[in-house]
VOMITOR-824145 format. One record per residue (C-alpha): residue number from 1; residue in one letter; z, y, x. Coordinates in steps of 0.02 Angstrom, whole numbers, plus 50000, padded with zeros to 5 digits. Each point is the difference from the previous one (the first is absolute). Last residue first. Layout:
N
NODE   k r    c3    c2    c1
NODE NUM A     Z     Y     X
...
This chain:
684
NODE   k r    c3    c2    c1
NODE 684 L 49390 48741 50217
NODE 683 K 50133 50100 49905
NODE 682 G 50012 50060 49816
NODE 681 E 50153 49937 49951
NODE 680 S 50080 50160 49959
NODE 679 E 49835 50054 49927
NODE 678 P 50002 49859 49857
NODE 677 L 49882 49853 50042
NODE 676 R 49814 49984 49953
NODE 675 L 49912 50081 50149
NODE 674 V 50121 49892 50112
NODE 673 R 49936 49839 49926
NODE 672 M 49825 50059 50032
NODE 671 V 50039 50049 50166
NODE 670 A 50068 49821 50034
NODE 669 P 49878 49893 49919
NODE 668 A 49866 50077 50112
NODE 667 E 49850 49881 50041
NODE 666 D 50041 49876 49861
NODE 665 K 49833 49984 49922
NODE 664 R 49916 49956 50155
NODE 663 G 49815 50050 50015
NODE 662 G 49849 49962 49899
NODE 661 L 49903 50005 49827
NODE 660 L 50139 50094 49904
NODE 659 S 50041 50134 50128
NODE 658 A 49815 50027 50051
NODE 657 V 49946 50023 49818
NODE 656 V 50138 50107 49950
NODE 655 M 49999 50117 50142
NODE 654 A 49819 50018 49994
NODE 653 L 49995 50024 49813
NODE 652 A 50143 50138 50027
NODE 651 S 49886 50081 50129
NODE 650 L 49839 50004 49888
NODE 649 P 50112 50083 49867
NODE 648 I 50056 50140 50126
NODE 647 T 49815 50019 50053
NODE 646 F 49902 50040 49834
NODE 645 V 50121 50116 49912
NODE 644 G 50048 50061 50179
NODE 643 S 49831 50068 50008
NODE 642 A 50059 50172 49925
NODE 641 V 50009 50098 50157
NODE 640 G 49830 49937 50041
NODE 639 S 49918 50084 49842
NODE 638 L 49964 49894 49842
NODE 637 G 49825 49970 49920
NODE 636 G 50024 49803 50018
NODE 635 I 50005 50019 50183
NODE 634 Q 49902 50175 50034
NODE 633 V 49887 50008 50146
NODE 632 A 49985 50096 50146
NODE 631 D 49813 50010 50066
NODE 630 L 49945 49934 50166
NODE 629 N 49924 50053 50156
NODE 628 F 50148 49920 50109
NODE 627 L 50097 50155 50021
NODE 626 A 49952 50058 49832
NODE 625 M 50117 49867 49940
NODE 624 F 50143 50079 50080
NODE 623 S 49967 50179 49936
NODE 622 S 49966 49923 49813
NODE 621 N 50166 49910 49991
NODE 620 T 49997 49866 49859
NODE 619 L 49938 49874 50112
NODE 618 A 50133 50034 50146
NODE 617 L 50150 50007 49859
NODE 616 C 49941 49841 49925
NODE 615 L 49962 49916 50163
NODE 614 S 50193 50046 50046
NODE 613 S 50079 49936 49838
NODE 612 S 49909 49840 50019
NODE 611 V 50055 49966 50173
NODE 610 F 50180 50057 49977
NODE 609 G 50013 49902 49841
NODE 608 T 49931 49840 50059
NODE 607 G 50109 50002 50171
NODE 606 M 50150 50045 49915
NODE 605 A 49980 49862 49870
NODE 604 W 49934 49875 50110
NODE 603 L 50140 50025 50123
NODE 602 A 50138 49993 49852
NODE 601 G 49916 49843 49928
NODE 600 R 50011 49911 50156
NODE 599 R 50181 50055 50020
NODE 598 T 50051 49933 49827
NODE 597 A 50032 50067 49825
NODE 596 G 50069 49865 49897
NODE 595 S 50174 50081 49992
NODE 594 W 49922 50154 49903
NODE 593 F 50114 50142 49971
NODE 592 I 50033 50089 50172
NODE 591 G 49853 49935 50106
NODE 590 A 49888 50025 49851
NODE 589 V 50038 50178 49993
NODE 588 L 49984 50033 50183
NODE 587 P 49836 49890 50033
NODE 586 V 49916 50074 49853
NODE 585 F 50040 50178 50029
NODE 584 L 49954 50005 50200
NODE 583 S 49815 49993 50009
NODE 582 S 49922 50065 49851
NODE 581 A 50134 50125 49949
NODE 580 A 50009 50063 50180
NODE 579 L 49801 50017 50026
NODE 578 A 49995 50091 49844
NODE 577 F 50139 50117 50032
NODE 576 A 49918 50043 50178
NODE 575 S 49844 50043 49913
NODE 574 G 50088 50112 49876
NODE 573 V 50085 50089 50129
NODE 572 L 49818 50036 50091
NODE 571 V 49928 50054 49817
NODE 570 V 50154 50125 49966
NODE 569 I 49974 50079 50173
NODE 568 N 49813 50026 49994
NODE 567 G 49905 49967 50166
NODE 566 P 50000 49951 50177
NODE 565 Q 50006 50169 50087
NODE 564 L 49955 49940 50176
NODE 563 S 50178 50065 50063
NODE 562 T 50061 49878 49882
NODE 561 I 49950 49852 50118
NODE 560 W 50085 50085 50145
NODE 559 A 50160 50029 49910
NODE 558 A 50005 49812 49949
NODE 557 M 49967 49953 50171
NODE 556 L 50144 50107 50067
NODE 555 A 50113 49945 49876
NODE 554 A 49967 49814 50023
NODE 553 S 50034 50023 50177
NODE 552 L 50166 50096 49982
NODE 551 L 50057 49876 49878
NODE 550 A 49972 49851 50107
NODE 549 I 50072 50071 50153
NODE 548 K 50143 50045 49906
NODE 547 S 50025 49819 49901
NODE 546 M 49981 49927 50187
NODE 545 T 50140 50102 50075
NODE 544 V 50105 49927 49830
NODE 543 R 49961 49834 50048
NODE 542 R 50041 50032 50181
NODE 541 Q 50172 50043 49950
NODE 540 A 50028 49862 49880
NODE 539 T 49960 49879 50148
NODE 538 A 49839 49898 49999
NODE 537 E 50017 49811 49995
NODE 536 P 49890 49971 49859
NODE 535 D 49856 50084 50089
NODE 534 L 49826 49985 49930
NODE 533 V 50030 49930 49819
NODE 532 R 50148 50073 49925
NODE 531 Y 50032 50128 50118
NODE 530 Y 49837 50062 50044
NODE 529 L 49910 49980 49830
NODE 528 D 50149 50012 49865
NODE 527 H 50113 50110 50089
NODE 526 S 49894 50120 50114
NODE 525 L 49837 49995 49900
NODE 524 S 50074 49993 49816
NODE 523 G 50139 50141 50044
NODE 522 A 49863 50108 50074
NODE 521 I 49886 49984 49851
NODE 520 A 50145 50039 49895
NODE 519 L 50066 50134 50090
NODE 518 L 49826 50086 49995
NODE 517 L 49996 49978 49812
NODE 516 G 50180 50073 49990
NODE 515 D 49967 50151 50093
NODE 514 A 49841 50028 49918
NODE 513 T 50079 50006 49831
NODE 512 S 50132 50118 50057
NODE 511 L 49869 50110 50082
NODE 510 A 49873 50005 49865
NODE 509 A 50123 50049 49870
NODE 508 A 50084 50124 50099
NODE 507 L 49841 50093 50046
NODE 506 G 49964 50006 49813
NODE 505 G 50173 50089 49976
NODE 504 A 49980 50114 50136
NODE 503 A 49825 50045 49938
NODE 502 I 50074 50029 49827
NODE 501 L 50121 50128 50081
NODE 500 G 49857 50082 50102
NODE 499 S 49896 50012 49843
NODE 498 L 50154 50086 49925
NODE 497 F 50024 50114 50144
NODE 496 F 49820 50068 49968
NODE 495 P 50058 50114 49860
NODE 494 M 49891 49943 49846
NODE 493 G 49812 50055 49976
NODE 492 A 49964 49864 49887
NODE 491 I 49869 49914 50106
NODE 490 E 50142 50019 50146
NODE 489 P 50120 49913 49890
NODE 488 T 49878 49861 49965
NODE 487 I 49948 49962 50182
NODE 486 L 50140 49876 50042
NODE 485 V 49978 49900 49844
NODE 484 L 49815 49992 50014
NODE 483 I 50008 49938 50178
NODE 482 D 49966 49828 49995
NODE 481 P 49896 50018 49831
NODE 480 S 49865 50090 50105
NODE 479 L 49954 50151 49931
NODE 478 G 49808 50021 49957
NODE 477 I 49964 50149 49868
NODE 476 E 49821 49999 49942
NODE 475 A 50038 49888 49844
NODE 474 F 50112 50131 49952
NODE 473 Q 49880 50147 49990
NODE 472 V 50027 50159 50123
NODE 471 V 49885 50134 49954
NODE 470 G 49854 50072 50100
NODE 469 D 49867 49911 49900
NODE 468 Q 49925 49903 50135
NODE 467 N 50003 49827 49902
NODE 466 V 50093 49908 50174
NODE 465 D 50116 50148 50034
NODE 464 Q 50100 49906 50113
NODE 463 L 50200 50020 50017
NODE 462 T 50059 49863 50124
NODE 461 A 50184 49936 50054
NODE 460 L 50022 49827 50100
NODE 459 G 49827 50006 50052
NODE 458 P 50012 50056 50173
NODE 457 T 50165 49958 50071
NODE 456 V 50138 50116 50045
NODE 455 R 49881 50155 50004
NODE 454 S 49954 49969 49823
NODE 453 W 50181 50014 49943
NODE 452 A 49998 50177 50079
NODE 451 A 49828 50052 49936
NODE 450 I 50049 49948 49829
NODE 449 W 50156 50089 50009
NODE 448 N 49909 50170 50021
NODE 447 P 49980 50037 49829
NODE 446 I 49813 49999 49917
NODE 445 E 49965 50185 49917
NODE 444 N 49826 50011 50045
NODE 443 Y 49984 49827 49926
NODE 442 S 50026 50069 49826
NODE 441 L 50159 49908 49916
NODE 440 G 49954 49903 49831
NODE 439 V 50110 49851 50060
NODE 438 L 50130 50045 50135
NODE 437 N 50151 50087 49939
NODE 436 E 50022 49931 49810
NODE 435 Y 49909 49838 50020
NODE 434 V 50076 49954 50165
NODE 433 V 50171 50052 49957
NODE 432 V 49995 49907 49838
NODE 431 K 49913 49844 50089
NODE 430 A 50146 50011 50123
NODE 429 I 50141 50023 49866
NODE 428 V 49933 49824 49920
NODE 427 S 50004 49912 50175
NODE 426 L 50180 50063 50030
NODE 425 W 50055 49954 49837
NODE 424 P 49929 49816 50028
NODE 423 S 50087 49996 50167
NODE 422 A 50175 50062 49936
NODE 421 L 50037 49841 49913
NODE 420 Y 49942 49902 50147
NODE 419 I 50122 50098 50126
NODE 418 V 50157 49980 49883
NODE 417 L 49954 49816 49964
NODE 416 I 50004 49954 50194
NODE 415 C 50184 50050 50019
NODE 414 G 50054 49891 49845
NODE 413 L 49888 49857 50069
NODE 412 A 50082 50014 50161
NODE 411 F 50171 50001 49913
NODE 410 V 49960 49826 49913
NODE 409 V 49930 49933 50155
NODE 408 S 50156 50053 50081
NODE 407 W 50102 49904 49870
NODE 406 R 49902 49832 50039
NODE 405 T 50041 50019 50179
NODE 404 Q 50180 50053 49965
NODE 403 S 50022 49830 49906
NODE 402 A 49924 49909 50135
NODE 401 N 50107 50052 50131
NODE 400 P 50040 50131 50144
NODE 399 T 49837 50083 49996
NODE 398 T 49880 50010 50121
NODE 397 Y 49891 49834 49962
NODE 396 F 49930 50072 49855
NODE 395 R 49918 50136 50091
NODE 394 M 49893 49883 50100
NODE 393 I 49907 49958 49827
NODE 392 I 49938 50178 49992
NODE 391 H 49921 49992 50172
NODE 390 P 49917 49841 49948
NODE 389 L 49914 50057 49838
NODE 388 A 50003 49831 49894
NODE 387 V 50079 50057 49848
NODE 386 T 49903 50172 50001
NODE 385 G 49829 49899 50013
NODE 384 C 50050 49896 49840
NODE 383 M 50014 50170 49903
NODE 382 L 49868 50094 50082
NODE 381 T 49874 49852 49953
NODE 380 F 50054 49985 49830
NODE 379 A 49968 50197 49977
NODE 378 V 49839 50001 50075
NODE 377 A 49955 49861 49889
NODE 376 L 50068 50064 49844
NODE 375 F 49906 50179 50013
NODE 374 S 49839 49917 50060
NODE 373 I 50002 49875 49845
NODE 372 L 50017 50156 49892
NODE 371 A 49869 50095 50083
NODE 370 R 49881 49857 49980
NODE 369 S 50069 49982 49811
NODE 368 N 49937 50182 49961
NODE 367 S 50108 50047 49846
NODE 366 L 49869 50034 49872
NODE 365 G 49930 50161 49953
NODE 364 S 49831 49927 49979
NODE 363 D 49942 50082 50170
NODE 362 D 50143 49920 50091
NODE 361 K 50174 50064 50015
NODE 360 V 50103 50045 50158
NODE 359 S 50187 49992 49960
NODE 358 G 50103 50153 49950
NODE 357 F 50051 50153 50089
NODE 356 H 49904 50065 50135
NODE 355 P 49832 49975 49930
NODE 354 V 49884 49977 50148
NODE 353 S 49898 50131 50116
NODE 352 A 50007 49914 50155
NODE 351 K 49873 49868 49968
NODE 350 V 49851 50115 50054
NODE 349 K 50091 50058 50155
NODE 348 D 50031 49805 50035
NODE 347 L 49812 49975 49987
NODE 346 Y 49973 50149 50127
NODE 345 R 50118 49915 50108
NODE 344 Q 49934 49828 49990
NODE 343 K 49832 50055 50054
NODE 342 E 50081 50093 50148
NODE 341 Q 50075 49837 50057
NODE 340 S 49837 49908 49975
NODE 339 W 49918 50135 50108
NODE 338 K 50124 49978 50134
NODE 337 R 49994 49813 50006
NODE 336 K 49808 49981 49983
NODE 335 A 49968 50131 50129
NODE 334 D 50116 49915 50120
NODE 333 Q 49899 49843 49989
NODE 332 P 49834 50104 50018
NODE 331 D 50060 50078 50152
NODE 330 K 50096 50150 50073
NODE 329 P 50033 50066 49828
NODE 328 Y 49972 50196 50010
NODE 327 S 50149 50109 50052
NODE 326 T 49917 50016 50171
NODE 325 L 49851 50072 49932
NODE 324 V 50073 50120 49883
NODE 323 R 50121 50055 50138
NODE 322 E 49858 50029 50117
NODE 321 A 49903 50108 49864
NODE 320 A 50167 50100 49976
NODE 319 K 50014 50024 50204
NODE 318 I 49816 50071 50003
NODE 317 E 50019 50117 49858
NODE 316 Q 50179 50065 50089
NODE 315 F 49907 50024 50166
NODE 314 T 49856 50104 49911
NODE 313 S 49829 49924 49961
NODE 312 G 49860 50058 50119
NODE 311 D 49868 49859 49948
NODE 310 Y 50037 49877 50138
NODE 309 R 50170 49940 49961
NODE 308 A 50005 50025 49820
NODE 307 L 49834 49900 49995
NODE 306 E 50067 49846 50090
NODE 305 L 50158 50003 49895
NODE 304 N 49890 49999 49844
NODE 303 K 49890 49855 50066
NODE 302 R 50156 49890 50025
NODE 301 R 50046 50039 49841
NODE 300 A 49852 49949 49929
NODE 299 E 49988 49844 50101
NODE 298 Y 50166 49940 49947
NODE 297 G 49966 50021 49820
NODE 296 E 49823 49925 50021
NODE 295 A 50089 49840 50100
NODE 294 W 50143 49990 49862
NODE 293 S 49885 49981 49858
NODE 292 S 49889 49868 50099
NODE 291 P 50155 49887 50013
NODE 290 L 50038 50019 49854
NODE 289 T 49908 50026 49836
NODE 288 D 50141 49932 49891
NODE 287 I 50117 50091 50088
NODE 286 L 49921 50177 49974
NODE 285 L 49960 49957 49831
NODE 284 Q 50195 49974 49962
NODE 283 Y 50025 50156 50080
NODE 282 R 49893 50092 49887
NODE 281 D 50065 49904 49853
NODE 280 A 50185 50064 50039
NODE 279 E 49917 50174 50031
NODE 278 R 49921 50000 49826
NODE 277 L 50155 49940 49922
NODE 276 Y 50095 50131 50076
NODE 275 A 49879 50133 49931
NODE 274 S 50035 49919 49833
NODE 273 R 50184 50028 50015
NODE 272 V 49963 50178 50036
NODE 271 E 49885 50019 49848
NODE 270 A 50124 49924 49881
NODE 269 E 50143 50132 50063
NODE 268 A 49876 50144 49973
NODE 267 P 49947 49934 49842
NODE 266 D 50185 49997 49942
NODE 265 A 50039 49862 49862
NODE 264 F 50109 49893 50121
NODE 263 F 50067 50142 50082
NODE 262 K 50063 50086 49828
NODE 261 R 50077 49826 49936
NODE 260 E 50089 49985 50171
NODE 259 Q 50069 50187 49979
NODE 258 A 50058 49963 49817
NODE 257 R 50091 49831 50070
NODE 256 V 50079 50088 50139
NODE 255 Y 50062 50131 49896
NODE 254 E 50074 49876 49885
NODE 253 P 50087 49902 50138
NODE 252 F 50080 50174 50074
NODE 251 S 50065 50058 49831
NODE 250 T 49910 50157 49906
NODE 249 P 49971 49941 49839
NODE 248 G 50145 49871 50011
NODE 247 G 49968 49813 49999
NODE 246 D 50092 49955 50151
NODE 245 V 50156 50121 50038
NODE 244 F 49992 50090 50165
NODE 243 R 49879 50145 49953
NODE 242 E 50107 50038 49847
NODE 241 T 50149 50068 50113
NODE 240 D 49871 50149 50060
NODE 239 G 50099 50085 50144
NODE 238 K 49830 50007 50108
NODE 237 G 49980 49810 49975
NODE 236 T 49906 50002 50163
NODE 235 F 50145 50064 50108
NODE 234 G 50136 49913 49906
NODE 233 I 49918 49831 50011
NODE 232 L 49950 50030 50183
NODE 231 A 50192 50047 50039
NODE 230 V 50056 49862 49917
NODE 229 V 49873 49876 50086
NODE 228 S 50030 50064 50165
NODE 227 V 50197 49995 49992
NODE 226 M 49991 49823 49938
NODE 225 M 49879 49935 50124
NODE 224 A 50071 50088 50156
NODE 223 V 50184 49948 49958
NODE 222 I 49946 49825 49971
NODE 221 M 49892 49985 50149
NODE 220 V 50135 50073 50120
NODE 219 I 50135 49890 49934
NODE 218 Y 49884 49851 50007
NODE 217 Q 49977 50056 50180
NODE 216 A 50188 50016 50053
NODE 215 V 50023 49809 49918
NODE 214 A 49848 49951 50111
NODE 213 T 50073 50077 50139
NODE 212 W 50156 49890 49980
NODE 211 T 49906 49842 49970
NODE 210 V 49869 50018 50140
NODE 209 A 50143 50032 50126
NODE 208 R 50087 49840 49965
NODE 207 M 49837 49911 49976
NODE 206 G 49937 50038 50167
NODE 205 G 50116 50115 50097
NODE 204 L 49910 50073 50159
NODE 203 F 49820 49988 49933
NODE 202 S 50017 50020 49808
NODE 201 C 50028 50194 49978
NODE 200 V 49940 50055 50155
NODE 199 L 49846 49894 49976
NODE 198 I 49929 50077 49829
NODE 197 G 50042 50197 50062
NODE 196 A 49896 49957 50161
NODE 195 L 49868 49933 49894
NODE 194 G 49982 50158 49906
NODE 193 F 49946 50092 50154
NODE 192 F 49880 49847 50044
NODE 191 V 49918 50027 49823
NODE 190 G 50011 50192 49998
NODE 189 I 49902 49983 50172
NODE 188 G 49853 49910 49902
NODE 187 F 50005 50116 49851
NODE 186 E 49984 50153 50114
NODE 185 V 50169 50113 49998
NODE 184 G 50058 50141 49900
NODE 183 A 50170 49936 49964
NODE 182 F 49980 49992 49811
NODE 181 R 49831 49942 49985
NODE 180 S 49991 49881 50155
NODE 179 T 50180 49928 49958
NODE 178 I 49961 49967 49823
NODE 177 L 49835 49917 50025
NODE 176 G 50066 49895 50143
NODE 175 V 50153 49944 49911
NODE 174 A 49886 49937 49857
NODE 173 Y 49889 49907 50132
NODE 172 I 50156 49927 50077
NODE 171 Q 50051 49938 49820
NODE 170 A 49840 49917 49962
NODE 169 I 49988 49930 50167
NODE 168 V 50163 49914 49976
NODE 167 Y 49945 49908 49838
NODE 166 V 49860 49916 50100
NODE 165 F 50116 49955 50146
NODE 164 S 50131 49930 49886
NODE 163 I 49899 49879 49904
NODE 162 S 49906 49938 50156
NODE 161 V 50161 49987 50101
NODE 160 T 50087 49905 49845
NODE 159 V 49855 49887 49988
NODE 158 L 49971 49959 50179
NODE 157 V 50185 49976 50017
NODE 156 C 50011 49881 49837
NODE 155 I 49861 49893 50070
NODE 154 L 50104 49966 50155
NODE 153 R 50159 49971 49894
NODE 152 V 49907 49876 49895
NODE 151 A 49946 49916 50156
NODE 150 R 50164 49992 50095
NODE 149 G 50101 49943 49836
NODE 148 K 50093 49876 50103
NODE 147 D 49854 49900 50056
NODE 146 P 50042 49852 49903
NODE 145 G 50016 50096 49841
NODE 144 S 50090 50161 49976
NODE 143 Y 49939 50083 49835
NODE 142 R 50158 50074 49947
NODE 141 T 50051 50045 50166
NODE 140 A 49843 50062 50065
NODE 139 L 49979 50105 49840
NODE 138 F 50171 50071 50017
NODE 137 D 49986 50046 50178
NODE 136 G 49829 50065 49982
NODE 135 V 50058 50136 49871
NODE 134 S 50103 50069 50133
NODE 133 F 50189 50004 50069
NODE 132 F 50078 49876 49897
NODE 131 A 50183 49968 49968
NODE 130 F 49972 49897 49847
NODE 129 K 50071 50048 49824
NODE 128 R 49898 50165 50009
NODE 127 L 49830 49906 49965
NODE 126 Y 50068 49944 49838
NODE 125 P 50071 50170 49941
NODE 124 A 49829 50095 50030
NODE 123 I 49848 49885 49948
NODE 122 L 49979 49949 49822
NODE 121 L 50101 50110 49877
NODE 120 A 50044 50163 50098
NODE 119 I 49812 49997 50088
NODE 118 L 49920 49968 49837
NODE 117 V 50080 50149 49930
NODE 116 F 49935 50104 50157
NODE 115 G 49824 49937 49973
NODE 114 G 50002 50075 49828
NODE 113 T 50020 50162 50095
NODE 112 W 49859 49986 50100
NODE 111 G 49875 49921 49872
NODE 110 V 50052 50123 49861
NODE 109 L 49985 50164 50109
NODE 108 L 49830 49932 50086
NODE 107 A 49929 49946 49824
NODE 106 L 50040 50177 49954
NODE 105 A 49829 50054 50083
NODE 104 E 49902 49938 49846
NODE 103 F 50083 50144 49900
NODE 102 G 49926 50146 50096
NODE 101 S 49886 49939 50144
NODE 100 Y 49990 50160 50086
NODE  99 F 50150 50084 49981
NODE  98 L 50080 49836 49998
NODE  97 T 49943 49962 50176
NODE  96 G 50068 50165 50053
NODE  95 A 50172 49970 49931
NODE  94 V 50004 49824 50071
NODE  93 G 49940 50047 50181
NODE  92 L 50138 50116 50047
NODE  91 F 50178 49926 49972
NODE  90 S 49944 49821 49959
NODE  89 A 49849 49985 50117
NODE  88 A 50111 50091 50141
NODE  87 S 50107 49858 49982
NODE  86 M 50154 49992 49874
NODE  85 W 50041 49817 50048
NODE  84 D 50088 50034 50164
NODE  83 A 50087 50143 49920
NODE  82 A 50043 49904 49843
NODE  81 T 50072 49852 50109
NODE  80 A 50099 50137 50102
NODE  79 M 50075 50067 49833
NODE  78 G 50041 49825 49935
NODE  77 N 50077 49953 50167
NODE  76 Y 50094 50157 49975
NODE  75 V 50076 49938 49825
NODE  74 S 50009 49820 50063
NODE  73 P 50111 50040 50157
NODE  72 V 49921 49957 50166
NODE  71 T 50114 49876 50102
NODE  70 R 49875 49871 50038
NODE  69 S 50022 50038 50190
NODE  68 A 49853 50125 49977
NODE  67 V 49878 49851 49978
NODE  66 F 49885 50002 50151
NODE  65 Y 50068 50129 50122
NODE  64 E 50191 49986 49941
NODE  63 H 49997 49804 50013
NODE  62 M 49910 50006 50173
NODE  61 D 50114 50124 50072
NODE  60 S 49911 50131 50104
NODE  59 T 50038 50155 49895
NODE  58 R 49943 50167 49958
NODE  57 S 50071 50081 49836
NODE  56 L 50052 50164 50058
NODE  55 L 49816 50022 50066
NODE  54 G 49915 49951 49858
NODE  53 I 50127 50118 49907
NODE  52 V 49951 50141 50123
NODE  51 A 49823 49949 49983
NODE  50 Y 49990 50010 49813
NODE  49 A 50082 50177 49993
NODE  48 G 49874 50063 50141
NODE  47 L 49860 49938 49888
NODE  46 T 50072 50091 49854
NODE  45 V 50020 50164 50091
NODE  44 F 49846 49991 50094
NODE  43 I 49881 49963 49857
NODE  42 F 50078 50133 49879
NODE  41 F 50008 50128 50134
NODE  40 Y 49829 49970 50069
NODE  39 G 49926 50019 49831
NODE  38 I 50094 50163 49970
NODE  37 W 49944 50066 50164
NODE  36 Q 49822 49971 49964
NODE  35 R 50023 50109 49835
NODE  34 G 50037 50144 50090
NODE  33 I 50190 50085 49976
NODE  32 G 49975 50137 49873
NODE  31 Y 50187 50026 49960
NODE  30 D 49982 49895 49836
NODE  29 E 49918 49869 50113
NODE  28 M 50156 49976 50089
NODE  27 I 50112 50014 49851
NODE  26 A 49913 49858 49920
NODE  25 A 50006 49896 50156
NODE  24 G 50185 50043 50001
NODE  23 A 50024 49949 49831
NODE  22 I 49918 49831 50034
NODE  21 C 50097 49979 50163
NODE  20 V 50160 50026 49900
NODE  19 L 49946 49865 49880
NODE  18 F 49979 49877 50154
NODE  17 G 50172 50050 50058
NODE  16 F 50086 49961 49825
NODE  15 T 49903 49820 50011
NODE  14 L 50066 49959 50173
NODE  13 V 50169 50055 49965
NODE  12 S 49990 49884 49857
NODE  11 F 49925 49863 50114
NODE  10 F 50139 50015 50116
NODE   9 R 50142 49991 49860
NODE   8 T 49920 49865 49904
NODE   7 L 49983 49895 50161
NODE   6 S 50186 50031 50047
NODE   5 L 50044 49932 49820
NODE   4 T 49899 49853 50024
NODE   3 F 50090 49956 50170
NODE   2 S 50159 50032 49922
NODE   1 M 49973 49882 49859
């Protein structure tokens, strides 16, 4: 109790200090301090706080480093779990996805929150009955067999590292976006700048440091979200309380519905969407006529450069011609990849104008069955993926007992609920802000935030007068879902400190999840691979050292890949969930509830799920398929993120068939017996 009380006092002081920092930033802006300094203030104050906690939590003790000595109280483990879970996709990407996809994007919230209910019922309390360090420990013990679970452990290492690596790339990408915009550095530098913040939280103290920094990061997230939502509602509401109630003539939802009806009937908006379709068709024609289309385009650009060099053109004109030639695809294969991406980008612009409220309907006015199936498939995949995420499962080993583990899941779900209730509000407010402050604006009055975000990464924020009427149409606005939450206060013309506050929350979300993921990778490599397979005689100190080396190596590799700007945050995170659901969900649940599940069944389930999910994700990714001069496909009309609706049953089928047709039926009777015993007797 005294330990919990000390933690409560410490984090109460931390919360008060953060509120003081927010007030200080507001005062700084009021006194005319530049925006860049306010961005520095939020980034360095929060990173400094995490660094101090990380340094104070440094340890070389094996149990402290891997499982925080199993002493984390349930309420704080719930907050830390929520922070590890509340990635940049949840804090930043969900509201942006809701902005563009409306009702259908709620599948993300349904899947992710529903997954935590499954965790509490199916996984968390059972795994905590054992003094394990990783997912591989449980699976290798449950599916032991003649090799003492070595084969199962090795496949689990492959799966864990793959899932966590894809997931961590999305978090570092978000860190790069935030630091490059608010610290005024290039994106690549911002990635490695943010990497330092990640490492200082996890490198020295492992799970102990990650836990306490994650609690601090959740506090920053929740304060940033609540203050931002209240401020945005108050600012856009302009004192009209009826705007907050759905159904009122001036309410936010009714305003959005009215504007959507207006846009769908506006000839100018239709003209813009038609132009996008023509551009998509043009790129498709270029792709269909490869390689001659690439050769003609390259020759035309080469001749333009020669003419510029020899006809007396200015230095700037020559450099411009050089840039045009340099940016051109280097060969027909590269051209197909880039032109496929451009084609998809224009098609996405056409699809961006969908009703925000209510499901998509077909021409007859009935619910679109394909949209319904897609909604359920995405939700199903994310629910199962939540149960199987390695960095979340590791959290169940840090509490004192199984009862507190179950309660920590309840607390985590409550902490997540607050953020997820705010995200739909943010998406609606963002639409109101865009409709009121941007749509209908003259292109001569474009604010400077467009240029500021474009300098971070080209294409993040664009405005293009497609129909040449000099007025901004909604279809002409190109805002990445990844930055929509960050950019909304700037569009609304609100004080810049609010943007800095949201950036601090997004940074906390990305850092907390990245810390947990890197620790999951490091633990899997050092404990499951190095200690359990390669060197069983390794000392505790050597195991901790190997974990630190693995963590640093994984972080640097992930940062390098992220600097190449791999893609949308939500898509990357969804891919990680699909891999986790397909590979680990069935072996975990069957290992707890089906005594007939065998080692051979687990191997086939993990292998089948991982391979089939990887294939589905690859085949539905246009950028990846373009590398092989192939077009992306839609499996059953569903996206790669929804592929779990096929691959999870396939994994389950492999488990059942392999378990029934071969293998020992009594491989782990002791494990199954402990799983059924009361907690006080639950010792293996």
